[in-house]
A tleap script that builds the chain and sets N, CA, C and O, in Angstrom:
source leaprc.protein.ff14SB
mol = sequence {
  NMET VAL LYS GLU VAL ILE LEU VAL LYS SER
  PRO LYS LYS LEU ILE ALA ALA ARG LEU ARG
  LYS ILE LYS LYS ILE THR GLU SER PHE PRO
  VAL SER GLY GLN PHE ASP ALA VAL ALA VAL
  ILE ASP VAL LYS GLU LEU PHE GLU ILE LYS
  ASP VAL THR THR GLU ILE GLN LYS ILE PRO
  GLY VAL GLU ARG THR GLU THR MET VAL GLU
  VAL ASN CPRO
}
set mol.1.N position { 126.321 134.040 118.937 }
set mol.1.CA position { 126.365 133.515 117.372 }
set mol.1.C position { 126.856 134.625 116.380 }
set mol.1.O position { 126.275 135.350 115.572 }
set mol.2.N position { 127.977 134.488 116.712 }
set mol.2.CA position { 127.997 135.957 115.503 }
set mol.2.C position { 128.773 135.155 114.511 }
set mol.2.O position { 129.555 134.213 114.639 }
set mol.3.N position { 128.368 135.746 113.594 }
set mol.3.CA position { 128.224 135.061 111.750 }
set mol.3.C position { 128.593 136.586 110.200 }
set mol.3.O position { 128.353 137.664 109.656 }
set mol.4.N position { 129.520 135.006 110.364 }
set mol.4.CA position { 130.814 135.933 109.343 }
set mol.4.C position { 130.401 135.474 108.240 }
set mol.4.O position { 129.751 134.435 108.126 }
set mol.5.N position { 130.878 136.496 106.976 }
set mol.5.CA position { 131.616 136.569 105.965 }
set mol.5.C position { 132.741 136.545 105.045 }
set mol.5.O position { 133.206 137.552 104.511 }
set mol.6.N position { 133.179 135.300 104.871 }
set mol.6.CA position { 134.718 136.011 104.355 }
set mol.6.C position { 134.530 135.637 102.999 }
set mol.6.O position { 133.801 134.675 102.756 }
set mol.7.N position { 135.242 136.436 101.823 }
set mol.7.CA position { 134.604 136.056 100.279 }
set mol.7.C position { 136.625 136.064 100.052 }
set mol.7.O position { 137.489 136.792 100.541 }
set mol.8.N position { 136.678 135.122 99.283 }
set mol.8.CA position { 137.902 134.298 99.365 }
set mol.8.C position { 138.265 134.639 97.312 }
set mol.8.O position { 137.408 134.280 96.505 }
set mol.9.N position { 139.389 135.226 96.894 }
set mol.9.CA position { 140.278 134.754 95.918 }
set mol.9.C position { 141.212 133.797 95.405 }
set mol.9.O position { 142.439 133.876 95.459 }
set mol.10.N position { 140.482 132.836 94.875 }
set mol.10.CA position { 141.607 132.492 94.320 }
set mol.10.C position { 140.555 131.530 92.434 }
set mol.10.O position { 139.380 131.226 92.227 }
set mol.11.N position { 141.667 131.436 91.690 }
set mol.11.CA position { 141.678 131.204 90.423 }
set mol.11.C position { 141.234 129.632 90.617 }
set mol.11.O position { 140.368 129.334 89.794 }
set mol.12.N position { 141.521 128.778 91.302 }
set mol.12.CA position { 141.594 127.288 91.244 }
set mol.12.C position { 140.153 126.789 91.418 }
set mol.12.O position { 139.848 126.596 92.595 }
set mol.13.N position { 139.186 126.533 90.497 }
set mol.13.CA position { 138.170 125.663 90.040 }
set mol.13.C position { 137.812 124.905 91.326 }
set mol.13.O position { 138.644 124.286 91.988 }
set mol.14.N position { 136.488 125.002 91.631 }
set mol.14.CA position { 135.921 123.538 93.417 }
set mol.14.C position { 136.658 123.958 94.644 }
set mol.14.O position { 137.083 123.146 95.466 }
set mol.15.N position { 136.840 125.679 94.780 }
set mol.15.CA position { 137.734 126.195 95.750 }
set mol.15.C position { 136.433 126.496 96.635 }
set mol.15.O position { 136.921 126.683 97.750 }
set mol.16.N position { 134.952 126.656 96.761 }
set mol.16.CA position { 133.844 126.375 97.327 }
set mol.16.C position { 133.942 125.081 97.102 }
set mol.16.O position { 134.326 125.039 95.933 }
set mol.17.N position { 133.818 123.773 97.559 }
set mol.17.CA position { 133.797 122.600 97.519 }
set mol.17.C position { 135.345 122.289 98.277 }
set mol.17.O position { 135.395 121.298 99.005 }
set mol.18.N position { 136.532 123.088 98.116 }
set mol.18.CA position { 137.494 122.623 99.583 }
set mol.18.C position { 136.960 124.127 100.354 }
set mol.18.O position { 137.919 124.747 100.816 }
set mol.19.N position { 135.627 124.798 100.564 }
set mol.19.CA position { 135.936 125.599 101.277 }
set mol.19.C position { 135.611 124.480 102.360 }
set mol.19.O position { 136.257 123.946 103.262 }
set mol.20.N position { 134.255 124.363 101.840 }
set mol.20.CA position { 133.096 123.362 102.484 }
set mol.20.C position { 133.823 122.063 104.046 }
set mol.20.O position { 133.460 121.807 105.194 }
set mol.21.N position { 135.022 121.586 103.075 }
set mol.21.CA position { 135.342 121.057 103.959 }
set mol.21.C position { 135.781 121.393 104.901 }
set mol.21.O position { 136.855 120.826 105.099 }
set mol.22.N position { 135.431 122.266 105.879 }
set mol.22.CA position { 136.015 123.640 106.771 }
set mol.22.C position { 135.016 123.366 107.926 }
set mol.22.O position { 133.988 124.022 108.099 }
set mol.23.N position { 135.344 122.533 108.547 }
set mol.23.CA position { 134.881 122.681 110.062 }
set mol.23.C position { 134.045 123.637 110.330 }
set mol.23.O position { 132.886 123.243 110.201 }
set mol.24.N position { 134.167 125.208 110.786 }
set mol.24.CA position { 132.967 125.839 111.338 }
set mol.24.C position { 132.447 126.896 109.743 }
set mol.24.O position { 131.939 128.014 109.824 }
set mol.25.N position { 132.708 126.266 108.613 }
set mol.25.CA position { 132.193 126.443 107.722 }
set mol.25.C position { 130.781 126.432 106.828 }
set mol.25.O position { 130.668 126.035 105.668 }
set mol.26.N position { 129.748 126.975 107.681 }
set mol.26.CA position { 127.952 126.499 107.208 }
set mol.26.C position { 127.623 126.554 106.172 }
set mol.26.O position { 126.420 126.294 106.133 }
set mol.27.N position { 128.119 126.811 104.975 }
set mol.27.CA position { 127.985 127.108 103.677 }
set mol.27.C position { 128.994 128.501 102.944 }
set mol.27.O position { 129.347 129.672 103.081 }
set mol.28.N position { 129.102 126.981 101.907 }
set mol.28.CA position { 129.925 128.288 101.023 }
set mol.28.C position { 129.355 127.801 99.635 }
set mol.28.O position { 128.697 126.786 99.407 }
set mol.29.N position { 129.880 129.024 98.555 }
set mol.29.CA position { 129.662 128.682 96.737 }
set mol.29.C position { 130.158 129.908 96.473 }
set mol.29.O position { 130.539 130.906 97.084 }
set mol.30.N position { 129.962 129.305 94.767 }
set mol.30.CA position { 131.256 130.599 94.356 }
set mol.30.C position { 130.528 131.346 94.085 }
set mol.30.O position { 129.495 131.298 94.753 }
set mol.31.N position { 130.632 132.806 92.638 }
set mol.31.CA position { 130.020 133.826 93.056 }
set mol.31.C position { 130.824 134.183 91.570 }
set mol.31.O position { 131.452 133.527 90.739 }
set mol.32.N position { 130.326 135.951 91.787 }
set mol.32.CA position { 131.354 136.222 89.574 }
set mol.32.C position { 131.610 137.697 90.519 }
set mol.32.O position { 131.111 138.199 91.526 }
set mol.33.N position { 132.720 138.048 89.514 }
set mol.33.CA position { 133.270 139.575 90.353 }
set mol.33.C position { 134.562 139.892 90.598 }
set mol.33.O position { 135.276 139.952 89.597 }
set mol.34.N position { 135.026 140.094 91.564 }
set mol.34.CA position { 136.051 140.737 92.375 }
set mol.34.C position { 136.349 138.862 93.405 }
set mol.34.O position { 137.066 138.116 92.738 }
set mol.35.N position { 136.146 138.596 93.990 }
set mol.35.CA position { 136.694 137.127 94.364 }
set mol.35.C position { 135.575 135.974 93.949 }
set mol.35.O position { 134.700 136.060 93.088 }
set mol.36.N position { 135.794 135.190 94.579 }
set mol.36.CA position { 135.235 134.292 93.986 }
set mol.36.C position { 134.650 132.721 93.922 }
set mol.36.O position { 134.128 131.972 93.095 }
set mol.37.N position { 135.147 132.700 95.579 }
set mol.37.CA position { 134.141 131.970 96.180 }
set mol.37.C position { 133.515 133.184 97.880 }
set mol.37.O position { 134.249 133.972 98.478 }
set mol.38.N position { 132.653 133.015 98.065 }
set mol.38.CA position { 131.031 132.519 99.704 }
set mol.38.C position { 132.415 131.569 100.573 }
set mol.38.O position { 133.205 130.709 100.183 }
set mol.39.N position { 132.139 132.376 102.128 }
set mol.39.CA position { 131.359 130.633 102.469 }
set mol.39.C position { 131.649 131.728 103.701 }
set mol.39.O position { 132.654 132.381 103.983 }
set mol.40.N position { 129.988 131.615 104.463 }
set mol.40.CA position { 130.095 131.739 105.993 }
set mol.40.C position { 130.036 131.327 107.036 }
set mol.40.O position { 129.359 130.299 107.007 }
set mol.41.N position { 130.377 131.551 108.008 }
set mol.41.CA position { 131.136 130.981 109.275 }
set mol.41.C position { 130.338 131.740 110.011 }
set mol.41.O position { 130.128 132.936 109.807 }
set mol.42.N position { 129.444 130.466 111.686 }
set mol.42.CA position { 129.316 130.511 112.460 }
set mol.42.C position { 129.732 130.460 113.695 }
set mol.42.O position { 129.621 129.326 114.163 }
set mol.43.N position { 130.342 131.549 114.698 }
set mol.43.CA position { 131.178 130.843 115.883 }
set mol.43.C position { 131.104 131.374 117.043 }
set mol.43.O position { 131.840 132.360 117.026 }
set mol.44.N position { 130.775 131.295 117.716 }
set mol.44.CA position { 130.872 131.696 119.645 }
set mol.44.C position { 131.255 132.748 119.916 }
set mol.44.O position { 130.574 133.607 120.475 }
set mol.45.N position { 133.314 132.961 119.297 }
set mol.45.CA position { 133.659 134.767 119.947 }
set mol.45.C position { 134.413 134.802 118.112 }
set mol.45.O position { 134.733 134.045 117.195 }
set mol.46.N position { 134.362 136.368 118.518 }
set mol.46.CA position { 135.260 136.350 117.836 }
set mol.46.C position { 136.608 135.849 117.453 }
set mol.46.O position { 136.601 135.257 116.374 }
set mol.47.N position { 138.060 135.947 118.198 }
set mol.47.CA position { 138.221 135.469 118.131 }
set mol.47.C position { 138.152 133.895 117.311 }
set mol.47.O position { 139.179 133.382 116.867 }
set mol.48.N position { 137.602 133.629 117.263 }
set mol.48.CA position { 137.569 131.891 116.356 }
set mol.48.C position { 138.118 132.931 114.628 }
set mol.48.O position { 139.151 132.978 113.959 }
set mol.49.N position { 136.556 133.683 114.526 }
set mol.49.CA position { 137.703 134.037 112.738 }
set mol.49.C position { 139.021 133.771 112.315 }
set mol.49.O position { 139.388 133.221 111.277 }
set mol.50.N position { 139.681 134.223 113.238 }
set mol.50.CA position { 140.900 134.061 112.555 }
set mol.50.C position { 141.619 133.040 112.101 }
set mol.50.O position { 142.519 133.073 111.262 }
set mol.51.N position { 140.898 131.515 113.083 }
set mol.51.CA position { 141.537 130.666 113.065 }
set mol.51.C position { 140.461 129.983 111.493 }
set mol.51.O position { 140.818 129.206 110.607 }
set mol.52.N position { 139.694 130.383 111.614 }
set mol.52.CA position { 138.799 130.131 110.169 }
set mol.52.C position { 140.074 129.884 108.945 }
set mol.52.O position { 140.660 128.999 108.322 }
set mol.53.N position { 139.968 132.068 109.217 }
set mol.53.CA position { 140.459 132.634 107.747 }
set mol.53.C position { 142.708 132.225 107.643 }
set mol.53.O position { 143.646 132.485 106.890 }
set mol.54.N position { 142.482 131.565 108.811 }
set mol.54.CA position { 143.886 131.642 108.040 }
set mol.54.C position { 143.706 129.331 108.582 }
set mol.54.O position { 144.614 128.514 108.435 }
set mol.55.N position { 143.117 129.208 108.813 }
set mol.55.CA position { 142.677 127.518 107.898 }
set mol.55.C position { 142.653 127.662 106.621 }
set mol.55.O position { 143.304 126.915 105.890 }
set mol.56.N position { 141.650 128.967 106.009 }
set mol.56.CA position { 141.405 129.217 104.005 }
set mol.56.C position { 142.219 130.035 103.642 }
set mol.56.O position { 141.935 130.577 102.574 }
set mol.57.N position { 143.258 130.387 104.179 }
set mol.57.CA position { 144.542 131.333 103.065 }
set mol.57.C position { 145.788 130.525 102.853 }
set mol.57.O position { 146.788 130.882 102.230 }
set mol.58.N position { 145.439 128.599 103.882 }
set mol.58.CA position { 146.462 127.306 103.576 }
set mol.58.C position { 145.478 126.803 102.688 }
set mol.58.O position { 145.042 125.812 103.274 }
set mol.59.N position { 144.738 126.944 101.355 }
set mol.59.CA position { 144.074 125.952 101.115 }
set mol.59.C position { 145.208 126.632 99.544 }
set mol.59.O position { 145.171 127.835 99.287 }
set mol.60.N position { 145.935 125.842 98.846 }
set mol.60.CA position { 146.551 126.208 98.150 }
set mol.60.C position { 145.386 126.869 96.904 }
set mol.60.O position { 144.259 126.608 96.483 }
set mol.61.N position { 146.599 127.972 96.637 }
set mol.61.CA position { 145.580 128.901 94.900 }
set mol.61.C position { 144.542 130.015 95.584 }
set mol.61.O position { 143.556 130.621 95.164 }
set mol.62.N position { 145.524 129.963 97.308 }
set mol.62.CA position { 144.072 131.064 97.547 }
set mol.62.C position { 144.889 132.407 98.023 }
set mol.62.O position { 145.640 132.442 98.997 }
set mol.63.N position { 144.468 133.981 96.766 }
set mol.63.CA position { 145.700 134.470 97.034 }
set mol.63.C position { 145.145 135.429 97.657 }
set mol.63.O position { 145.701 136.524 97.577 }
set mol.64.N position { 144.476 135.366 98.084 }
set mol.64.CA position { 143.652 136.636 99.606 }
set mol.64.C position { 141.795 136.609 99.995 }
set mol.64.O position { 140.699 136.602 99.434 }
set mol.65.N position { 142.374 136.602 101.235 }
set mol.65.CA position { 140.578 136.481 101.703 }
set mol.65.C position { 139.951 138.077 101.687 }
set mol.65.O position { 140.511 138.958 101.034 }
set mol.66.N position { 138.726 138.327 102.486 }
set mol.66.CA position { 137.577 139.781 102.586 }
set mol.66.C position { 136.720 139.166 103.787 }
set mol.66.O position { 135.503 138.979 103.760 }
set mol.67.N position { 137.421 138.940 104.646 }
set mol.67.CA position { 135.992 139.017 106.010 }
set mol.67.C position { 135.358 140.078 106.577 }
set mol.67.O position { 135.885 141.115 106.980 }
set mol.68.N position { 133.808 139.677 106.601 }
set mol.68.CA position { 132.311 140.475 106.893 }
set mol.68.C position { 131.725 140.488 108.326 }
set mol.68.O position { 130.555 140.582 108.697 }
set mol.69.N position { 132.084 140.451 108.543 }
set mol.69.CA position { 130.770 140.468 110.425 }
set mol.69.C position { 129.925 141.173 110.658 }
set mol.69.O position { 130.046 142.373 110.907 }
set mol.70.N position { 128.552 140.313 110.601 }
set mol.70.CA position { 127.613 140.474 110.773 }
set mol.70.C position { 127.280 141.230 112.406 }
set mol.70.O position { 127.639 140.834 113.515 }
set mol.71.N position { 126.351 142.612 111.974 }
set mol.71.CA position { 126.449 143.702 113.056 }
set mol.71.C position { 124.863 143.878 113.241 }
set mol.71.O position { 124.145 144.254 112.313 }
set mol.72.N position { 124.348 143.550 114.615 }
set mol.72.CA position { 123.656 143.477 114.559 }
set mol.72.C position { 123.369 144.873 115.983 }
set mol.72.O position { 123.900 144.819 117.093 }
set mol.73.N position { 122.296 146.135 115.444 }
set mol.73.CA position { 122.020 147.033 115.552 }
set mol.73.C position { 121.527 146.662 117.476 }
set mol.73.O position { 121.067 147.561 118.180 }
savepdb mol mol.pdb
quit
């Protein structure tokens, strides 16, 4: 399993609740700072990240995303 954190910039309120509706997102919550919400996903293969990110970017009001992949030594 590969764990990723996706930061989401969106001025829309309740963006974290909308993120939770996406199947592969295991957790999401609002944050303060440069981004407005964080989504945590677990996938089996790295290529699945693109599908989840694309689905997030289709949500009305999402301005941008930034993805970070967990690195295990």
